[in-house]
N, C-alpha and C positions, 0 to 999 in steps of 0.2 A: 468587550469580548475580543480576544486576540485572534488573528487570522490563523488558518491552517498552514501546515508546512509539509510539502510533498517532495522534498528534495531527495529523500532516501527511498522513494517508491520506484519500482521497476515495472514498466508496462510495455506491452507489444500487441499489435493487431495482427491477425493472420492476413495473408495477401488478399483474400476475398472479403475481409472485414466481417466474417460471420462468427469468428471466435476472438476472444480477448484473454491474454495472459497477464497475470499480475503477481508480484512478489513484494511483500511488505516488510522484508527484513527478518522474518522468522524462520527462514529455511524452507518454507512451503511455496509451491507454485500452484495457483488456482487458475483453472481454465473456465471462462464464462461463455455462454452462448449469447451473442448480442441480439439475436432475434427474439427469443422469449425471456431473456434476462435471468436465466437459471444457470447455476453452476453445473458444468459438465463433468469435471473430474478435478482431482487434486493430487499433486505429486509431493512425496515426502520420503525421507530416508533413502536417498539415492546413493548407494554405497558401492555397488558392484558394477562391472563394465560389461556384463553379459546382457542377453536380451530377455531376461526374466521380467515378469510383470512388476511394475513399481507403482501400481495404484496404491494410494495411501491406505494401508491397513494398520500400520503402527506409526505412532508419532515419536517413538523413542529416538533421541539423538538427532532430530531434524534440525535443531538450532545450530548444529556444528557446521552446516553448509552456509557459507557467506556468498550469496550471489551478488555480483557487481554490475552485470550488464546482460542483455538478452536481445535476440533477433529472431524473428519468425520467418521461415522460408517455406516455399511450396515447390516440391520436386515431382515432376511428372515422369513416370517411367515410359520409355519408348515402346517396350513390348506390350505394356498395358496402358493404352492411352487414356482409358477412363479412370484408371487408378492414380490418385494423387497422394503423395506422402506429405503430411504436414509436419515439418521439422522445426523444433524450437531449440536454438543454439544458445548456450549460456556460458558465461565466464564467472569464475569464482575468485575470492580474495586470496586463496592459496595457490593460484596460478593454473588451475585446471580448466579445460574447455570440454564441455559435454553437449551431446545432442539428444533430445527426447523426441521420439515419434509419438505425437499427441494422439493420432487416430488409433494407434495400436496400444498405447499406454505402456511403452517400454523404452529403455535406454538403448539407443542405437550404438553409440560409441563414446569413448572418453579418452582424452589426452591428458595425462598427468604431468604437472609441472611444466606446462607449455610456456608460461611466462613467469619466471621467478619474481616474487614480489607482488604478484597479482595481475589479473586480467582487467584492463581498464575499459576496453571497447570491443564491440563485435559488429560487423557490418557486411553487406553483400550487395551485388547489383540486383536489378529487378528480376531477371530471369536467369541468373547465373547458377552454375552447378558447384561453385566454391564459395567459401566464406573467409573473410579476413578478420584477424584478431590483433589487438595491440595491447601492450602491457607496460608495466613499470620498468622493464628492462630496455625500453626504447626500440624494441623489435616489432616487426610486422610479420605475421604468419599467414600463409595461404593454405587452407585446409579443404580437402575434398569432402563435400557434404555427405555423400552416400557412404563412403568407407571410413572417413575420419583420418585418412592418411595425410601427413604433412607434406605438401607439395613443394613449398619453397619458403625461405625465411630471409629477411634482409633488415639491415640497420637503418632506421629512419631518424633516430635522434640519440644523442648522448645522454639525454635526460628522460625521465618518465613521460610517457605519452598519456595525456589526460583524456583525449577524445579522438575519434576517427570516423570517417564517412567515405563510402564508395559511391561514385556516380551511378545513375540508373543504367547507363550503357556498359558499365564495368571497365571503362578505359582509364579513368583517373581515380586517385585516392587522396583524400585530404587527412592530414594528421595535425594535432595541436600539442605542442610541448612548450618550450620557451618561445617558439615561433610557430606560425601557421604555415605549413608546407603542403604543396601539391606535387604528387608523384605520378609518373606514368606506370600503369599496372603491368605493362608488358616487359619493360626493361628496368624499372625501378629508378629511372632518372628523374631528378628534381626539375619540375617545370617552372615553379614559381614559389616565392615565399612572401609572407606578409608580416608587418609589424603593427602593433596598435593595441593589443590586449595586455595590460599590465598584470592581470590576474590569471588564474588557471581557467582555460576554456572548458566549459561544462558540456556544451552541445554543438554539433556541426550538422549541416544538411546542405546537399546540393540542390539547386533548382532543377526542375525536370529536364530542361534542355542542356544542363551541364555547363552553362556559361558563367554561373555565379555560385558562390559558396556563402552560406549563412553561418554565423557564429555568435555565440553568447558566452560570456565569462562570469565567474563568480563575483558577485558584488556589483556588476554592471547592469544598469537599468535600461538596456537598449540591445537591439539586434543589429549586428554589423553585416553589411552586404558587400562582398568583394567580387570584382570581375576577374575572371581567369583569362588572361590574354598573353601570358608569357613575358610580360614586362619585368625588368629587374627590380625597379622601385615602384611600388604601387600603393597608393593610399586607399582608404575605404571609399567605396562608391556611394554608399547610402547608409544612414543610421536611422533605425526605427525605434522610437522612444517607448518605454513601458513604465509602469508604476513600480514594478518589482523585477528582479532578475529572472530570466527565463530558465526553464529546466527541460523544455522540449521544443523542437522546431520542425516544421513541415512546410512544403512548398509545392505548388502546382502551376503549370503554364497553360495559357489558353490563347487562341488567335486574337490578336488585337485589331482594333479599328484601323490602326496605322499599318500600312503595307510592310514596312521594314522592321517592325517591332513585334514582340511577343508579349502578351499580357502576363503579368506575374502576380501570383497570390502567395502570401506568407501567413503562416499560422504559428503562434507561440503560446505556450502555457507558462504562467509565472509560478514561482515557488510558493505562492499563497493560494493557488488554485483558481486563478482567473485566466480566461482565454482571450487572446487578441488576434484579429484578422485584418490584414491589409490587402486591398485590391488596387491594381494599377495597370494602365496600358503599357507602361514601361518603367524602368527604374527611376527616371526623373520624376514621373508622376507619383510613384510609390513613396518617394522621399517627402512629398508635401501633403500626402493624404492623411486624414485622421483615421486611426484604427477603429474597428468595431470591437467593443468590449463586451464579453459575455461573462456574466457572473451569477452566483446564486443569491437569492434574496433571503438574507439571514437576520433581518432586523428583529423578527419576533422569536428567534431561536436563542435560548440561553445556553451558554457553554457549560453550565452546571449539569445539564441533562446528558452530557456525553463524556466518555472516559478519555479525555485528552485528544480526541480526533473529531474535529468539526467537519461538517459536510463541505465538499469542494469539488471543483472540476479538476480531475487528475489525468485525463487522457482525451485526445481529440485527433481527428483525421479529416483532411480535406477530401471529401468523397467525390465531389463533382463541381465544376465551375461552369455556370450557365453563360456568363459573359464577364467582362473585366470589372464589373461592379457588384456581382452577386454570385452566390454559390451555395452548396449544401455541405453540412458538416455533421459528422458522427461524433457525439459527445459521450463521455463516461463521467458521471458525477454522482454526488450523494455521499454515502458512507462506504467504507471499504468492505464492511461485512455484507452489504447488500447493495451493490452499485446499480445505477439506473443508466440505461442506454437509450439515447434519444437522437433522432435525426432532425436537424433544424435548418431552415433556409435563412441566410444572412444577406443583408444589403448594405452597401456603403452608406455611412451616416446614421445608422440606426443601432444603438446599443440595445442589448438584450438582458433582461433579468429573468432568471429561471426560478420557478417556485420549487420549494423543497418540501417533501412530505416524508415523514418517518413512519408511515403506516407499515406495520409488519416487521419493523426493525427491532431487534432485541438488545440494543446497546443502551437503552435508556436506564438510568439508575432508579431503583426503587426508592421511594421516599423514606422508607424505614431504614434503608442502608445509608442514606445521606447523613452527613455530619450536621448536628443541630447548629443553628445560627447563634443562639444565646445560651448562656449557662443555665438559665432558668428552665430550659427545655430538658435538661439532663435529669433523669430519675435516679436517685441514689438507693442502693440496696445494701442493707446491713447483713453480713453473713454471720451466722451463729457458730462460733468456734469455742475453744476452751476458755478464751478470755472473757467472752460475754454470754456464754450459754446460760449462766445463772440468771440473766435478765429475761429469759424467755418465760412466757406465761404458761403455767401448767393448768390442765383442766381441773376444775373444782368438783370434788365428788358430791353426789347428791344422796340424801337419806330419805327413804320413803316411810311414811307413817302407816300405809295400808297397802294391801295387795292391789287395790283398784288403781291407785296412783302409779304403782309399778307397772301394771299392765298397760296403762295409757302411755307411759313413757316408752315402753318397749315397742308399742305399735308405731310410734312416731319416729323413733331413732334407730330401730333395728336391733337385732338380737346381739350382734357382736359388740356394739357400743354399750348395750345394757349389761352384758356380762362383765365388761371391763369396769363399769361404774359400780356394779354390785360388789365386785371384789374389792374395789376401793372403799366402799362404804363399810364392808365387813372389817377391813383392817383398821379403819377409823374407829369403829365401835369397840374393837379390842383394845385400842390405845386408850380410849376413854374409860373402859372398864378397869384396865390395869392401873390407870392413874387414880381412880376412885379407891381401889383397894389400898394402895400405898398411902392415901390420905387418911383413911380410917385407921390404919395401923399406926400412923404417926400420932393420931389423936389419943389412942389408948396409952401410948408410951408417955405422953405428957400427963 
């Protein structure tokens, strides 16, 4: 049974982790409630830029939208402190950037052709009122989240930017193209650049304190940790090994037992749907620690029962760090049609195997629809057409010697069948009588 592949899946948690957005490449965006595990709403056919409702009522043309990245923001209005707007910002392959108000179910704003060639990444600070986008044109755009106005734009690379991340305090921004570069958000000056990824960088993430940047590239089975200190030439500070390349990164910091250091926790999800977690009091300890591997127990599951999508872990978030050796994680796993949301506690040195249950999932193939294994299981049916219709068996007419036999047959077979057979018997009797007359006439002639 081959592993799952979640490279093309887009996921995002709301800032409060109570909602989860997912797009599987079909032009739809599904919003799930992580508390009760039920789907809240679905967005499709986003074609206009007005504030009309876009709750999925029609699915016509939804495949035409190619989403490439997403970021979930939470905006609190100053006049209405209790009111919080949940905004989901998305980039498309056609270069558009749009923002969905999830709570209201409407399209807030849209910027057409913001990045010619396609939007590659979208990111923002923890409590920022603006969002940054990067594209194939090598440009970085700063957009006002509430209005959708383009605030500023600057050139970050002469080549296409594959990934981008903004620090939690909103002061620095990291971009990945041919090189990994760190910029100052205020004046766009380059702070530092790193070399070491031969392939295209797939994911970037700042540590919570902003002192390190995590990166992972296509085809590389490790997570690189870089220290941001302004040095001109800087090699990687730490390498965290994995069995498969990463598609998602997350990090949290916690007070360390050491006075001068901050504990660092790193989470990564591989492209086959396994989750890795590293805990350490510092970067040096993180380098030598063995990761916690969280995976689904799929030994008893046959890939023939699923239509090309095996259960996997395809989203996770470090929800809380108890100490430098343990924490709590929110996991999203199972099948895309009905994901499961689970909070688990993890401890250093203990791998976790999650049980999978497909109760209530409607993706299982019916046995009658499955292809037979052997040729002997195939039932052949001969169709009666003009070529072989003469081989069909016709009903044999019955002749009755008395009315008693006729009545018994009529009671058992029905009136309609009886009428047909009587007509057949009459025609046969006429044929026999005509044949007899011809025979007697022939005999007289002789």
